[in-house]
N, C-alpha and C positions, 0 to 999 in steps of 0.2 A: 504494499499499499504506499501511496505517496502522500506527502503533506504539502501544504501550500505556504510558501514564504510571504507571498503577497496575493492580494485578490486578483482574480481573473474572471473574465466573462467569456463563455463559450456558447455561441449560438449554432444550434443544429437546425438547418433548414431543409426543406424538401416538401414534396407534394404529400397529400394524404396517402397513408399506407406504405411510405417509403422505408420505414424503420427508424424514425427519429426517437421514438420512446425506447425501443430496444437498445439502441446505442447509448442513449442518455442514461438509462438505468444501469447498464454495464459499467459506464465510466463512473457513475456515482458510487457504485458498490465497491469499486477499486481504489477510490480516493477518499481518504479519511475525512477531509474537510470540504466535501462537495455537497451542493444542493442542486436538485434537478427540478426545475419548474416547468410544469406540463399545463399549458393552456386548456387542453381538452379536459382535464380533470376538473378545472374550475368551471368550464362551460357546463359540464354535467351538473355541478352543484347549483349554478345559477338558474338554468332553465334547460332541461334536457329535450324539450319538445319542439322548440322553434328557434330559428336563428333571428337575430336582431342586431341592429347597430348598437343599441343600448348594451346588450349582453357582451358583444365584442369589445366595446370601449371599457366596460367595467373590468373584464378579464384582463385586458392589456394594462390598464392602470393598476390593477392589483399585482400583476406580475412585475411591473416596473417598481412599485413600492417595495415589494419583497426582495427583488434583486438588489435595490439600492441598500437596503438594510443588511442583507447578507454580504454584499461586497465590503461594507464598512467593517464587518467582522473578519475580513480577510479570507474569505472563502472562495473556492472555485464555484461559480454559479453557471449552471448549464440550463439554457432556456431553448425550448423548441419554438420554431416559427414556421408557419406554412410558407412554402417556397414562393408564392406570389404576393406575400404580404409585405411590401416595401416599407410602408409606413411604420409597422411595428418594429422591423428590422432597424430602421433608421432611429427610432426612438431608443432602442436598446443601445445602439452605437453612441448616441448622444449621451446616454446615461454614463456609459464607460468613460467618455471624455470628461464629463462633469465631475465624477468621483476620482478621475485620474487612475484608472486601472487598465491593464492590458486587455484587449478584446480581439477575438477572432471568430470566424464563422466557417462552418463546413456545409457543404451541400450533398445531401443524399439524393441521388437521381437515378434510380433503377429504371429499367424499361417499363413502359406503361403497363404491359401484361403482368409484370411482377407485382405492381400496386394493385391491379384488379384481382389477381389471385390471392393476395394477402387479405384483401377485403372480404373474399368469399370464405376464408378460413375461420371457422368458429372457435378455434383454439388460440386465436391471437390475443384475446383478452381485452382488446380495445373495441371501440365502435365497429360493428360489422354491418354488413349489408347496406352500406351507403350506396347511393345511386352511382352506377358506373359513369353517367354523364358528369356528375359533380367531381369524381375522382379524375376523369379525363381532362376536365376543364382546369382543375388545380395543376395537374401535370403539365399541360400545355402552357399555362401562364406562369410557370416557375421562371424567375429571372436569374441571370448569372451575375456574379460580382467578380471583377477582375482581381486575380490573385488568390481567390478563395480556393481552399481544398475542396475537390469534387470527387465523389465516390459514385461512379456509374457502374453499379454492380447488379449481377443477376445470379447469385450463387445457388448451387444445388444444396440440398439439405446437409450433405456431408461437408460442404465448403463453408457453411455459415459461421461456425465457431472460429475457424481459422481466419476468415475475413474480418470478423469482429475484432479479433486480437490485433490483426494488421492495422485496422482503422484506429484502434486505441493507441497503438504505438506511434503511428503517424501524427495523431492529434497531440499526444503528450510531447512529442519531439518539437512540435510547432508552438506549443504553449510557452 
């Protein structure tokens, strides 16, 4: 396990069902002073039935507040962001500048078919059976950031654990 000498912000971006939570939880479990903030978990607490601008803004503001407090405690803060959500990404990067901590982002961008297959998998533990149109739209609208680490993967079941370890090592080296 690793310890943090100073606060850092890691943003994990990607379309729905790309593996953001899987990677974030794996990193959190292996880092003694890490916190993993998952907007989807808060969304379900606020209103699991309907999407709304109010809900989205409330969740983003809550995540930003939590991240600021955790960064002040010199923690590694891991935040998930949908790949097309430029506004939330920019607000997180502004927070990092304001509290003067290092920040980086990684993009998980598997093939669309991988995201659709993960959505159909009832063992995922996350929201399942989302509309394939919604997932496709999120996938198509994911933006790229120059210099960002990008993982475009489509691992077989046998390769998933090895890929996760490789991604973790790459991220820790860059942090």
